[in-house]
C-alpha positions as CSV (number, residue, x, y, z in Angstrom):
1,X,82.9,56.7,146.7
2,X,81.5,54.8,143.7
3,X,84.5,52.5,143.7
4,X,84.1,51.7,147.4
5,X,80.4,50.7,147.0
6,X,80.7,48.7,143.8
7,X,82.2,45.5,145.2
8,X,79.4,45.3,147.9
9,X,76.7,46.0,145.3
10,X,78.1,43.3,143.0
11,X,78.2,40.8,145.9
12,X,74.6,41.6,146.9
13,X,73.4,41.2,143.3
14,X,75.3,37.9,143.0
15,X,73.9,36.6,146.3
16,X,70.4,37.6,145.4
17,X,70.6,35.8,142.1
18,X,72.0,32.7,143.8
19,X,69.3,32.7,146.4
20,X,66.7,33.0,143.6
21,X,67.8,29.8,141.9
22,X,65.9,27.7,144.5
23,X,62.6,28.9,143.1
24,X,63.1,27.0,139.9
25,X,59.9,26.5,137.8
26,X,57.5,26.1,140.6
27,X,54.1,27.5,139.8
28,X,52.4,30.2,141.9
29,X,49.0,28.7,141.1
30,X,47.6,27.4,144.4
31,X,44.3,26.2,142.8
32,X,44.3,23.9,139.8
33,X,41.6,23.5,137.2
34,X,41.6,19.8,137.9
35,X,42.9,17.5,140.6
36,X,44.0,14.0,140.0
37,X,41.8,11.4,141.9
38,X,43.8,9.2,144.2
39,X,43.0,6.6,146.8
40,X,42.6,7.9,150.4
41,X,45.7,5.9,151.6
42,X,47.9,8.1,149.3
43,X,47.1,11.1,151.4
44,X,48.6,11.5,154.9
45,X,46.7,14.5,156.1
46,X,44.0,17.1,155.4
47,X,44.2,20.6,156.9
48,X,42.0,23.7,157.0
49,X,44.2,26.8,156.9
50,X,42.5,30.0,157.9
51,X,43.9,33.1,156.1
52,X,44.0,36.8,156.9
53,X,45.9,38.8,154.2
54,X,46.9,42.3,153.1
55,X,47.5,41.0,149.6
56,X,45.4,42.1,146.6
57,X,43.1,39.6,145.1
58,X,44.6,38.2,142.0
59,X,43.1,38.6,138.6
60,X,43.8,34.9,138.1
61,X,41.6,32.6,140.1
62,X,44.4,30.0,140.3
63,X,46.8,32.4,142.1
64,X,44.0,33.6,144.5
65,X,46.1,36.5,146.0
66,X,49.1,38.2,144.4
67,X,52.0,40.3,145.6
68,X,50.2,43.7,145.4
69,X,49.2,45.5,148.5
70,X,45.6,45.9,149.5
71,X,44.3,48.6,151.9
72,X,41.8,46.1,153.2
73,X,42.3,42.8,154.9
74,X,40.9,39.8,153.1
75,X,39.9,36.6,154.7
76,X,39.7,33.0,153.4
77,X,40.1,29.3,154.3
78,X,42.2,26.9,152.3
79,X,41.4,23.1,152.4
80,X,44.7,21.4,151.6
81,X,46.1,17.8,151.5
82,X,49.5,16.4,152.3
83,X,50.7,13.4,150.3
84,X,51.5,10.1,152.0
85,X,55.0,10.3,150.5
86,X,55.6,13.5,152.5
87,X,59.0,13.8,154.2
88,X,59.2,15.7,157.5
89,X,60.6,19.2,156.9
90,X,59.9,19.2,153.1
91,X,57.3,20.9,151.0
92,X,56.2,18.8,148.0
93,X,55.0,21.4,145.5
94,X,54.3,20.9,141.8
95,X,55.9,22.7,138.9
96,X,54.1,24.4,136.1
97,X,54.2,21.4,133.8
98,X,52.9,18.9,136.5
99,X,49.3,18.1,137.3
100,X,47.8,18.6,140.8
101,X,48.3,15.1,142.1
102,X,47.6,14.7,145.8
103,X,49.7,11.5,145.9
104,X,52.8,13.5,145.0
105,X,52.2,17.1,146.1
106,X,50.5,19.3,148.6
107,X,47.2,20.2,146.8
108,X,44.7,22.8,147.7
109,X,41.2,21.3,147.2
110,X,39.3,24.5,147.7
111,X,39.5,28.1,148.8
112,X,36.6,29.7,150.6
113,X,36.4,33.5,150.8
114,X,34.8,35.3,153.8
115,X,34.0,38.8,154.8
116,X,35.2,39.7,158.3
117,X,32.1,38.6,160.2
118,X,31.9,35.3,158.3
119,X,35.5,34.7,159.0
120,X,35.1,35.4,162.7
121,X,32.2,33.0,162.9
122,X,34.0,30.2,161.1
123,X,37.1,30.8,163.2
124,X,35.1,30.7,166.4
125,X,33.6,27.3,165.4
126,X,37.0,25.8,164.6
127,X,38.7,27.1,167.7
128,X,36.0,25.8,169.9
129,X,36.3,22.4,168.2
130,X,40.1,22.5,168.8
131,X,40.0,23.2,172.5
132,X,40.6,26.9,172.3
133,X,44.0,26.7,170.7
134,X,45.2,28.8,167.8
135,X,48.5,29.2,166.0
136,X,49.3,32.4,164.0
137,X,52.1,32.1,161.4
138,X,53.7,35.1,159.7
139,X,56.0,34.3,156.8
140,X,59.1,36.0,155.6
141,X,60.6,37.8,152.6
142,X,60.3,36.5,149.0
143,X,57.1,34.5,149.7
144,X,54.2,34.2,147.2
145,X,50.8,33.4,148.5
146,X,51.0,29.7,147.6
147,X,54.4,29.4,149.3
148,X,53.0,30.9,152.5
149,X,50.1,28.4,152.5
150,X,52.4,25.5,151.8
151,X,54.8,26.5,154.6
152,X,52.0,26.9,157.1
153,X,50.6,23.5,156.1
154,X,54.1,21.9,156.5
155,X,54.6,23.4,159.9
156,X,51.1,22.3,161.2
157,X,51.5,18.8,159.7
158,X,55.0,18.1,160.8
159,X,54.6,19.6,164.2
160,X,51.5,17.6,164.8
161,X,49.7,20.8,165.8
162,X,46.1,20.1,166.9
163,X,44.7,23.7,167.3
164,X,43.4,26.1,164.6
165,X,46.1,27.3,162.2
166,X,45.8,31.0,161.1
167,X,48.1,32.2,158.3
168,X,48.7,35.9,158.3
169,X,50.2,36.7,154.9
170,X,51.4,40.2,154.0
171,X,52.0,41.4,150.5
172,X,55.5,40.0,149.6
173,X,56.3,40.5,146.0
174,X,57.7,36.9,145.9
175,X,60.8,37.9,144.1
176,X,64.4,38.2,145.3
177,X,64.7,41.7,143.8
178,X,61.7,42.9,145.9
179,X,63.6,43.2,149.2
180,X,62.8,46.9,149.8
181,X,59.2,46.5,148.6
182,X,58.8,43.5,150.9
183,X,60.3,45.5,153.8
184,X,57.8,48.3,153.3
185,X,54.9,45.8,152.8
186,X,55.7,44.2,156.2
187,X,55.6,47.6,157.8
188,X,52.3,48.4,156.1
189,X,50.8,45.2,157.5
190,X,51.6,45.7,161.1
191,X,48.2,47.2,161.9
192,X,46.4,44.4,160.1
193,X,48.4,41.8,162.0
194,X,47.4,43.5,165.3
195,X,43.8,43.4,164.1
196,X,44.1,39.8,163.2
197,X,45.5,38.8,166.6
198,X,42.7,40.7,168.4
199,X,40.2,38.9,166.1
200,X,41.5,35.5,167.0
201,X,41.3,36.4,170.7
202,X,37.7,37.5,170.3
203,X,36.9,34.3,168.4
204,X,37.3,32.4,171.7
205,X,40.9,31.4,171.7
206,X,42.2,30.6,175.1
207,X,45.8,30.3,173.9
208,X,47.3,32.0,170.9
209,X,50.8,30.9,169.8
210,X,52.8,32.9,167.3
211,X,55.5,31.7,164.9
212,X,57.2,34.4,162.8
213,X,59.9,33.8,160.2
214,X,62.5,36.2,158.7
215,X,61.0,39.5,157.7
216,X,57.7,38.4,159.2
217,X,59.3,39.1,162.6
218,X,59.4,42.8,161.8
219,X,55.6,43.0,161.4
220,X,55.2,40.7,164.4
221,X,57.3,42.7,166.8
222,X,55.7,45.9,165.6
223,X,52.2,44.4,166.2
224,X,53.3,43.2,169.7
225,X,54.7,46.6,170.4
226,X,51.4,48.2,169.5
227,X,49.5,45.8,171.7
228,X,51.8,46.8,174.6
229,X,51.2,50.5,173.9
230,X,47.5,49.8,174.0
231,X,47.9,48.2,177.4
232,X,47.0,44.7,176.2
233,X,50.4,43.2,175.4
234,X,49.4,39.6,176.1
235,X,45.9,39.7,174.6
236,X,44.2,39.4,177.9
237,X,46.5,36.6,179.1
238,X,45.8,34.6,176.0
239,X,49.3,34.9,174.4
240,X,51.2,31.6,174.5
241,X,54.6,31.0,173.0
242,X,56.1,33.6,170.7
243,X,58.6,31.9,168.4
244,X,60.9,34.3,166.5
245,X,62.7,32.3,163.8
246,X,65.7,33.8,162.0
247,X,64.5,37.4,162.6
248,X,65.4,39.8,159.8
249,X,65.5,42.8,162.1
250,X,68.3,45.2,162.9
251,X,69.6,44.3,166.4
252,X,69.2,47.9,167.7
253,X,65.7,48.2,166.3
254,X,64.8,44.9,168.0
255,X,66.2,46.2,171.3
256,X,64.0,49.3,171.1
257,X,60.9,47.2,170.3
258,X,61.6,44.9,173.2
259,X,62.2,47.9,175.5
260,X,58.7,49.3,174.6
261,X,57.1,45.8,174.9
262,X,58.8,45.1,178.2
263,X,60.2,41.8,179.5
264,X,57.7,39.1,178.4
265,X,55.8,37.2,181.1
266,X,56.6,34.1,179.1
267,X,60.0,34.4,177.5
268,X,60.0,34.6,173.7
269,X,61.8,31.8,171.9
270,X,64.3,33.0,169.4
271,X,66.0,30.7,166.8
272,X,69.3,32.1,165.5
273,X,72.2,30.8,163.4
274,X,75.5,32.3,162.6
275,X,75.6,30.5,159.2
276,X,72.3,32.1,157.9
277,X,73.4,33.3,154.5
278,X,70.1,35.0,153.8
279,X,70.6,37.3,156.8
280,X,74.2,38.0,155.7
281,X,72.8,39.3,152.5
282,X,70.2,41.3,154.4
283,X,72.9,42.8,156.6
284,X,74.8,43.9,153.5
285,X,71.8,45.6,152.1
286,X,71.3,47.3,155.5
287,X,74.8,48.7,155.6
288,X,76.5,45.8,157.4
289,X,74.3,46.1,160.4
290,X,73.9,42.9,162.4
291,X,70.5,41.1,162.2
292,X,68.9,39.5,165.2
293,X,68.8,36.1,163.5
294,X,72.6,35.8,163.2
295,X,73.6,38.0,166.1
296,X,76.7,36.7,168.0
297,X,75.8,37.8,171.5
298,X,73.0,35.5,172.7
299,X,73.4,36.7,176.3
300,X,72.6,40.3,175.2
301,X,69.4,39.1,173.6
302,X,68.5,36.9,176.6
303,X,68.7,39.9,178.8
304,X,65.7,41.3,176.9
305,X,63.5,38.4,178.0
306,X,64.0,35.8,175.3
307,X,65.4,32.3,175.1
308,X,68.0,32.3,172.4
309,X,68.5,28.9,170.7
310,X,71.7,28.8,168.6
311,X,71.3,26.4,165.7
312,X,74.5,27.2,164.0
313,X,75.7,23.6,164.0
314,X,72.4,22.1,163.0
315,X,71.9,21.1,159.3
316,X,69.2,22.7,157.1
317,X,67.4,21.5,154.0
318,X,67.7,25.1,152.8
319,X,71.0,26.0,151.1
320,X,70.8,29.5,152.7
321,X,70.3,28.0,156.2
322,X,67.4,30.3,156.7
323,X,64.5,27.9,157.4
324,X,66.1,25.5,159.9
325,X,63.2,25.8,162.4
326,X,60.8,24.3,159.8
327,X,62.8,22.1,157.4
328,X,65.0,20.3,159.9
329,X,63.0,17.2,160.8
330,X,64.2,17.2,164.4
331,X,63.6,20.9,165.0
332,X,60.1,20.9,163.7
333,X,59.1,17.9,165.8
334,X,60.8,19.7,168.8
335,X,58.7,22.8,168.1
336,X,55.6,20.7,168.0
337,X,56.3,19.2,171.4
338,X,56.8,22.8,172.7
339,X,53.5,23.9,171.4
340,X,51.7,21.0,173.0
341,X,52.5,22.2,176.5
342,X,51.4,25.3,178.4
343,X,54.0,28.0,178.7
344,X,54.9,29.2,182.2
345,X,56.9,32.1,183.5
346,X,60.5,31.0,184.2
347,X,61.2,32.1,187.8
348,X,64.1,30.0,188.9
349,X,67.0,27.8,187.8
350,X,65.1,24.5,188.1
351,X,62.2,25.7,185.9
352,X,64.7,27.1,183.4
353,X,66.4,23.7,183.2
354,X,63.0,22.0,182.8
355,X,62.1,24.3,179.9
356,X,65.4,23.7,178.2
357,X,65.0,20.0,178.6
358,X,61.5,20.2,177.0
359,X,62.8,22.4,174.2
360,X,65.6,20.0,173.3
361,X,63.8,16.7,173.9
362,X,64.4,14.3,171.1
363,X,67.4,15.8,169.5
364,X,70.1,13.6,171.0
365,X,70.6,10.4,169.0
366,X,68.6,11.6,166.0
367,X,71.4,13.5,164.2
368,X,74.0,11.6,162.3
369,X,76.9,14.0,163.0
370,X,78.2,15.6,166.1
371,X,76.8,19.0,166.8
372,X,75.8,21.3,169.7
373,X,72.7,23.4,170.4
374,X,73.4,26.3,172.7
375,X,70.4,27.7,174.6
376,X,70.8,31.0,176.4
377,X,67.9,31.7,178.8
378,X,67.4,34.9,180.9
379,X,68.9,32.8,183.8
380,X,71.6,30.5,182.4
381,X,73.4,29.0,179.4
382,X,73.0,25.3,178.5
383,X,75.1,23.5,175.9
384,X,73.4,20.4,174.5
385,X,75.7,17.9,172.7
386,X,73.8,16.1,170.0
387,X,74.5,13.5,167.3
388,X,77.3,11.0,167.3
């Protein structure tokens, strides 16, 4: 028995070590003691990121929140800038030895802490100013607080999102060796995520879009399942697009979650990729069980009420091919276009084709190599040839 398990354990350990190399010497300090003064033309954007978190407040002011779990939800707002040199799909983050220079890096200018009532009031004001639109992002495994803020900022900036961004950040340990801890943290956060979604709805949102990544999909699907059990699965008809990017969920578990939720009125959009190395590692840890994000039977998933978008042939800026939805310049722009339009129930072939056309608009001619995006809807399968 020991001999049979050893090769797999060695492979997992090696893969985790390899995946951890990308972190390098990046600092976890979101706030810096001093920020370099730069001309306004060296900054391409300023964003206010609203935050709800189950993380423990850090003992270090610069880190703000750490990887420990808190029994209470904390609330904040981060004012952050994006440098003019920013490249679509990338996150410009400083390392420990580098100063907070807004002309070179994403830099958090300030963090405002709120209690729940203050947060709700600030959120209501911002949502009203942005036409009733809100976007809730739930990050994945191995993500420290600063990384979660940076990723949310990058998505909002690159997608050209014009509503109110709300980051829900659960207590990830932010280390590759914390997979089991992170999995339990995501489970512990599902009630808080449900609470946050209800809070956003009560704050005057007319449309709430959700983007979940990796292990964040587990907390998201559990929260949506709980909403369904309560009889309010679409947040009083305020739920917009639900984007499930590279879900790190056992396929059988996902099917049971969807069975309890029911076929969505607006089909969920699921990004998957057969070359997702991070999910291969996750599958090994889970006993070689397939994950939703690299599942080979898109038609099976589509039958549950999702639009499965196979990105296997699309390049990623991530060596693990796990963040294609956000770091591929074309895909993040495509996602932005999707979020600008109202979702509608797909009821016939013509509407399905229109939705697919909207989803894939802008890909053709923008990639340098031949590739194919395969989109499987509850109605049909469309193959989109892209590149040269």
